[in-house]
Phi, psi and omega in degrees: 000319181293334180296338180294341179274351182283174185292335181289312181270322175043065184298336181292340178293343177264005180083016180252132173214152181275136177234155184273334184258134177295340180290344179250012187251155172250333183236133175256113179266117176260119191248002181214185180292144178265119178268159179298328180290331182266358183303315181295319178296321178295318179296320179293322177296316178299315180294332180281345180279127182289154176280150353285148182219156180227151177243130179241124173271108187259105179100167183294326180297317179287327183288312186215015181096343177054224181289350178266357182303140180091350177292151185296334184255000186255131176282168182275026179127163182295336182294346174285338183253327185222157172287124183260130180266335183208134172250128176244106185284161177136160182219077351276163176291142177295149181307322182294327178289324176297315179298314178301317180296315180294321177292323176295322177297317179293322179295329181285350183282000000 
């Protein structure tokens, strides 16, 4: 994900930039497994993001628990806690696939 900010991918040329606060975001990128303990924090983050908003499950861990699936504390993916608009598979997904997914999300708007 961080590689998208380098000069090769230059995600900002598409008007996309990463922000630290959900209050300034349009897209919530979930990048790891969602634990039962973090479900409430994830929901609060989602609620703090202004509308319109989208949720992206980035990688296999966010999509279905990945290699942590079946663990007692791990949910079966972010879609159990939030409505997911886009799944980007991979462990981890290559930067170009992340970029393609985000641009497809923007094209659908």
